[in-house]
C-alpha positions in Angstrom: -63.9 43.3 -8.0 -64.6 43.8 -11.8 -67.5 46.0 -12.7 -69.4 42.9 -14.4 -69.2 40.8 -11.3 -70.2 44.0 -9.3 -73.1 44.4 -11.6 -74.3 40.7 -11.1 -73.9 40.8 -7.5 -76.2 44.0 -7.6 -78.9 42.7 -9.7 -78.9 39.5 -7.4 -79.4 41.8 -4.2 -82.1 43.6 -5.8 -83.9 40.2 -6.8 -83.4 38.8 -3.4 -85.0 42.0 -1.9 -88.1 41.9 -4.2 -88.3 38.0 -3.6 -88.2 38.9 0.2 -91.0 41.6 -0.3 -93.0 39.2 -2.2 -92.9 36.6 0.6 -94.4 39.0 3.2 -96.9 40.3 0.6 -98.0 36.6 -0.1 -98.2 35.7 3.4 -100.6 38.5 4.3 -102.4 38.3 1.2 -103.6 34.7 1.8 -105.7 35.7 4.6 -108.5 37.5 2.7 -108.6 34.6 0.4 -109.5 32.0 3.3 -113.0 31.0 4.2 -112.6 30.3 8.0 -116.3 28.5 8.2 -115.5 26.4 5.1 -111.9 26.0 6.1 -110.9 26.5 2.4 -109.2 28.9 0.2 -111.0 30.6 -2.3 -111.1 30.2 -6.1 -110.1 33.7 -6.8 -110.1 37.3 -5.3 -111.2 39.9 -7.4 -111.4 43.5 -7.6 -114.9 45.0 -7.9 -116.6 48.4 -7.3 -117.5 46.7 -3.8 -113.9 46.1 -3.3 -112.2 42.8 -3.2 -114.6 39.9 -3.6 -113.8 36.3 -3.0 -115.4 33.8 -5.8 -115.8 30.4 -5.1 -113.9 27.9 -3.0 -111.3 25.5 -4.5 -110.0 22.4 -2.7 -107.3 22.0 -5.3 -106.1 25.5 -4.5 -106.3 24.9 -0.9 -104.0 22.1 -1.2 -101.5 23.9 -3.2 -101.5 26.9 -0.9 -100.8 24.8 2.2 -97.8 23.4 0.5 -96.6 27.2 0.3 -97.7 28.0 3.7 -96.1 24.5 5.1 -92.5 26.0 3.3 -92.9 29.1 5.0 -93.2 27.7 8.6 -90.1 25.2 7.5 -88.1 28.3 7.0 -89.1 29.8 10.2 -91.9 32.0 9.3 -95.4 32.1 10.8 -98.4 30.7 8.8 -101.2 33.3 9.2 -103.5 30.3 8.7 -103.4 27.0 10.9 -102.5 24.2 8.4 -103.4 21.3 10.2 -107.3 21.7 10.7 -107.5 22.9 7.0 -105.9 19.8 5.8 -107.7 17.5 8.3 -111.1 18.9 7.0 -109.8 18.1 3.4 -108.8 14.3 4.1 -112.1 13.9 6.1 -114.1 13.5 3.1 -112.5 13.1 -0.2 -115.5 13.6 -2.7 -113.7 16.6 -3.8 -111.3 14.5 -5.7 -112.8 14.4 -9.0 -109.8 13.8 -11.2 -106.5 12.4 -11.3 -104.9 15.8 -10.9 -106.6 16.5 -7.5 -105.1 12.9 -6.6 -101.8 14.1 -7.6 -101.9 17.4 -5.6 -103.4 15.3 -2.6 -100.5 13.0 -2.5 -98.1 15.6 -3.1 -99.4 17.9 -0.2 -99.5 15.0 2.3 -96.0 13.7 1.4 -94.8 17.2 2.2 -96.9 18.6 5.1 -98.1 15.4 6.8 -96.5 12.3 5.3 -98.1 10.2 8.3 -101.5 10.8 6.6 -100.7 9.1 3.5 -101.0 5.5 4.9 -104.1 6.0 6.8 -106.0 7.7 3.7 -104.2 5.1 1.2 -107.2 2.5 1.3 -109.6 5.3 0.2 -107.6 6.5 -2.9 -107.6 3.4 -5.0 -104.2 4.5 -6.7 -103.7 1.1 -8.8 -106.9 2.2 -11.0 -106.1 5.8 -11.2 -104.7 6.0 -14.7 -108.1 4.1 -16.1 -110.5 5.5 -13.8 -110.2 9.4 -14.2 -111.0 11.1 -17.4 -107.7 13.3 -17.4 -105.6 10.4 -17.2 -107.6 8.6 -20.0 -107.0 11.7 -22.0 -103.5 12.1 -21.3 -103.7 15.8 -19.9 -100.2 16.8 -19.1 -100.6 19.1 -16.2 -102.5 16.5 -14.3 -100.5 13.4 -15.1 -97.4 15.8 -14.0 -99.0 16.5 -10.6 -100.1 12.7 -10.3 -96.2 11.7 -11.0 -94.8 14.4 -8.6 -97.2 13.0 -5.9 -96.0 9.5 -6.3 -92.3 10.6 -6.4 -92.6 12.6 -3.3 -94.6 10.1 -1.5 -91.8 7.3 -2.7 -89.2 9.8 -1.2 -91.0 10.3 2.1 -91.4 6.6 2.6 -88.7 4.7 0.8 -90.1 1.5 2.0 -93.1 2.6 -0.7 -90.7 2.7 -3.7 -91.2 -1.1 -5.0 -94.9 -0.9 -4.5 -95.3 2.4 -6.2 -92.8 2.1 -8.7 -94.6 0.3 -11.7 -97.3 3.1 -11.5 -94.9 5.8 -11.1 -93.1 4.5 -14.3 -96.3 4.1 -16.0 -97.1 7.5 -15.4 -94.0 8.7 -16.5 -94.1 7.0 -20.0 -97.7 8.4 -20.5 -96.4 11.9 -19.5 -93.3 11.5 -21.9 -95.6 10.6 -25.0 -96.8 14.1 -24.7 -93.3 15.4 -25.2 -91.8 16.6 -28.8 -88.6 16.2 -30.2 -87.4 19.8 -29.1 -88.4 18.9 -25.2 -91.6 20.6 -25.1 -95.0 19.3 -24.1 -98.4 19.3 -25.7 -101.4 19.9 -23.5 -102.6 16.3 -24.0 -102.4 12.9 -25.7 -102.3 13.2 -29.6 -104.6 10.4 -29.8 -107.2 12.0 -27.5 -110.0 12.6 -30.2 -110.5 16.0 -32.2 -109.0 17.9 -29.2 -105.8 15.6 -29.3 -105.1 16.6 -33.0 -104.7 20.4 -31.9 -104.1 20.6 -28.0 -101.9 17.6 -28.6 -99.3 19.7 -30.3 -99.9 23.0 -28.4 -98.7 23.2 -24.9 -99.2 25.9 -22.2 -96.4 27.0 -19.9 -98.0 25.2 -17.3 -97.7 22.1 -19.6 -93.9 22.8 -19.6 -93.1 23.5 -15.8 -95.2 20.8 -14.2 -93.6 18.1 -16.2 -90.0 19.4 -15.5 -90.9 19.6 -11.8 -92.3 16.0 -12.0 -89.6 14.2 -13.8 -87.1 16.1 -11.5 -88.7 14.6 -8.3 -89.1 11.2 -10.3 -85.5 11.1 -11.1 -84.7 11.7 -7.4 -87.0 9.0 -6.2 -86.0 6.4 -8.7 -82.7 7.4 -9.9 -83.9 7.8 -13.3 -81.4 9.8 -15.1 -83.2 9.8 -18.4 -86.0 12.0 -16.6 -83.6 14.5 -15.5 -82.2 15.0 -18.6 -85.5 15.4 -20.3 -86.3 18.0 -17.6 -83.2 20.0 -18.6 -84.0 20.1 -22.2 -87.4 21.5 -21.6 -86.0 23.7 -18.9 -83.3 25.2 -21.1 -85.7 25.5 -24.0 -87.9 27.7 -21.9 -84.9 29.9 -20.8 -83.9 30.1 -24.4 -87.5 31.3 -25.2 -87.6 33.7 -22.5 -88.8 37.0 -23.8 -86.7 40.3 -23.9 -88.3 41.6 -20.7 -88.1 38.4 -18.8 -91.4 37.1 -19.9 -92.4 33.3 -19.8 -94.6 33.2 -22.8 -98.1 31.5 -22.7 -98.1 28.8 -25.4 -95.4 26.6 -27.2 -95.6 24.2 -30.2 -94.2 21.0 -29.1 -93.0 19.8 -32.4 -90.9 22.8 -33.1 -90.3 24.2 -29.9 -91.3 27.6 -31.1 -93.5 30.0 -29.0 -96.9 30.2 -30.4 -98.6 32.8 -28.4 -97.0 35.1 -25.9 -100.2 36.4 -24.0 -101.5 36.6 -21.4 -98.3 36.7 -19.3 -99.2 35.5 -16.2 -97.7 37.0 -12.9 -97.8 33.6 -11.2 -95.3 32.2 -14.2 -92.9 35.0 -13.3 -92.9 35.0 -9.4 -93.9 31.5 -8.6 -94.3 28.7 -11.2 -91.2 29.4 -13.2 -88.8 29.9 -10.0 -90.1 27.1 -8.1 -89.6 24.6 -11.1 -86.3 26.0 -12.1 -84.9 26.0 -8.5 -85.6 22.5 -8.3 -84.4 21.4 -11.7 -81.1 23.5 -10.8 -80.5 21.9 -7.7 -80.9 18.1 -9.0 -78.8 18.8 -12.0 -76.4 21.2 -10.4 -77.3 24.1 -12.7 -77.8 27.6 -12.0 -81.0 29.1 -13.3 -80.9 32.1 -11.2 -80.4 34.8 -13.7 -83.7 33.6 -15.9 -85.4 33.1 -12.5 -84.5 36.9 -11.4 -85.1 38.4 -14.7 -88.5 37.1 -14.8 -89.2 38.6 -11.1 -88.4 42.1 -12.7 -91.4 42.1 -15.1 -93.7 42.2 -12.1 -92.6 45.7 -10.9 -93.3 48.1 -13.8 -90.4 46.7 -16.2 -93.1 45.1 -18.5 -95.2 46.3 -21.4 -97.2 48.3 -19.7 -95.0 49.8 -17.3 -97.3 48.8 -14.7 -96.5 47.7 -11.4 -98.3 44.2 -10.9 -97.6 44.3 -7.1 -100.3 45.9 -5.1 -99.3 46.3 -1.4 -102.8 48.1 -0.7 -104.8 45.2 -1.9 -102.0 42.9 -0.8 -102.0 40.8 -4.1 -99.9 40.6 -7.3 -102.4 41.1 -10.2 -102.9 38.2 -12.4 -101.7 38.9 -15.7 -101.5 41.1 -18.7 -103.7 40.1 -21.5 -105.4 40.8 -24.7 -109.5 40.8 -24.3 -109.9 38.0 -27.0 -111.8 34.7 -26.2 -109.7 31.7 -25.7 -111.2 29.7 -28.5 -109.7 32.6 -31.0 -106.5 32.5 -29.3 -106.1 28.6 -29.6 -107.3 29.0 -33.3 -104.7 31.7 -34.1 -102.0 29.8 -32.5 -103.1 26.8 -34.4 -103.0 28.6 -37.9 -99.4 30.2 -36.9 -98.1 26.5 -36.4 -96.3 26.7 -39.9 -95.0 30.4 -39.6 -91.5 31.0 -38.4 -92.6 34.6 -37.8 -95.7 34.3 -35.4 -96.0 37.9 -33.8 -96.3 36.2 -30.4 -94.6 39.3 -28.7 -97.1 42.1 -30.2 -98.0 44.3 -27.3 -101.0 46.2 -28.8 -104.4 46.1 -26.7 -102.7 44.8 -23.6 -104.7 45.2 -20.3 -104.4 44.0 -16.6 -106.7 41.3 -14.9 -107.4 42.6 -11.6 -107.7 39.3 -9.9 -105.4 37.1 -7.8 -105.9 33.6 -6.8 -104.5 31.7 -3.6 -102.3 29.2 -5.3 -100.3 32.0 -7.0 -99.5 33.1 -3.8 -99.1 29.6 -2.3 -96.5 28.7 -5.0 -94.7 32.0 -4.6 -94.1 31.0 -0.9 -93.2 27.5 -1.8 -90.5 28.7 -4.6 -89.1 31.5 -2.1 -89.9 31.4 1.5 -87.0 29.1 2.3 -84.5 31.0 0.1 -84.9 34.9 1.6 -84.8 34.6 5.1 -88.0 35.7 7.2 -89.1 39.1 8.1 -88.2 40.4 11.8 -90.9 39.6 14.8 -92.1 43.1 14.3 -93.3 42.1 10.7 -94.5 38.5 11.4 -98.3 38.4 11.6 -99.8 36.5 14.4 -102.7 34.4 13.4 -105.3 36.1 15.6 -104.4 39.7 14.1 -103.9 38.3 10.7 -107.4 36.7 10.5 -109.0 40.1 11.2 -107.5 41.6 7.9 -109.9 39.6 5.9 -113.0 40.5 7.6 -114.2 43.2 4.9 -114.0 40.7 2.1 -117.2 39.8 0.6 -117.2 36.0 0.1 -118.7 33.8 -2.6 -120.0 30.4 -1.9 -119.7 28.3 -5.3 -117.2 25.4 -5.5 -114.8 25.3 -8.2 
């Protein structure tokens, strides 16, 4: 065996061990984020002087987390939260579906977790008017359109007989999403014709505005055999890999016209351990490409191989801390990014004044499970948490009650 090959295999083994450890942490860490009485996951879990405190409740994050827990169970693991009652509670009353993103995540979740529930809930969704009824659809918000396209595509894959009926709506959503895509393959945050915001945010797109469309177009291409969608997803995916930072960072904001990174920070842990991997794994499998070097390089950022030399994984708190950020307002950040649009030397990788944000959101751990639970094997029975004992772990967490 050559030295180069031995080095590659060693790196892969280390990355697998890291991912396996993260899966165990996420499985345990989701318990303190769950409100048993409301049957919902919180919006965020924050470190405070009183300890770890729940903030708010989020049906959307609950849906995303259920998909991760379902993937864990599919892989032979034990979910610490019983999935069916939570899903049943969410489906009982759909008043929480406020926008097309919520509807998309609902379709996505049901298609994967309980496809038989789609038909019985279909009459309450009014899918045909979704693109003209919801505000985010009318503004062409990239991330939410991508969730909707993913939901439609997964539904069609779960029920092939639905393909003809969903086809027009799926292609219309795909076309709207594609309009937000620049020549270099990167996506802006929303449609450029969406008023004043569209003239600025229509050009600037976040990391989420790249990975969710990649995932959506990948699934769309599989549902409808649309090769052009897969090629678009590949262009964006390869562009992200080319732009990855020297420490494996997935940067925050991109110029959809030039394909350049506009603003590097915050670097979010969920991008490193979950959203980047889940998207590039799916794309790689569909296109028969290997993105694992970039995926595993991104994982290394979590464990002290980052700007601050800080371990974002906290086993005692059972979380991976949210991000490393500069304490500046979001408005200032967008303004700075906009002013740098014409500069080829935007200082997006400057490390000055970075801090750690000590909070974690349930979807972050849910997407981590979605990405890795089926790829790393499951812990031994001695490590697998039973539901009864796992629920006791969260008993000391202070709970908030606002819905977000």
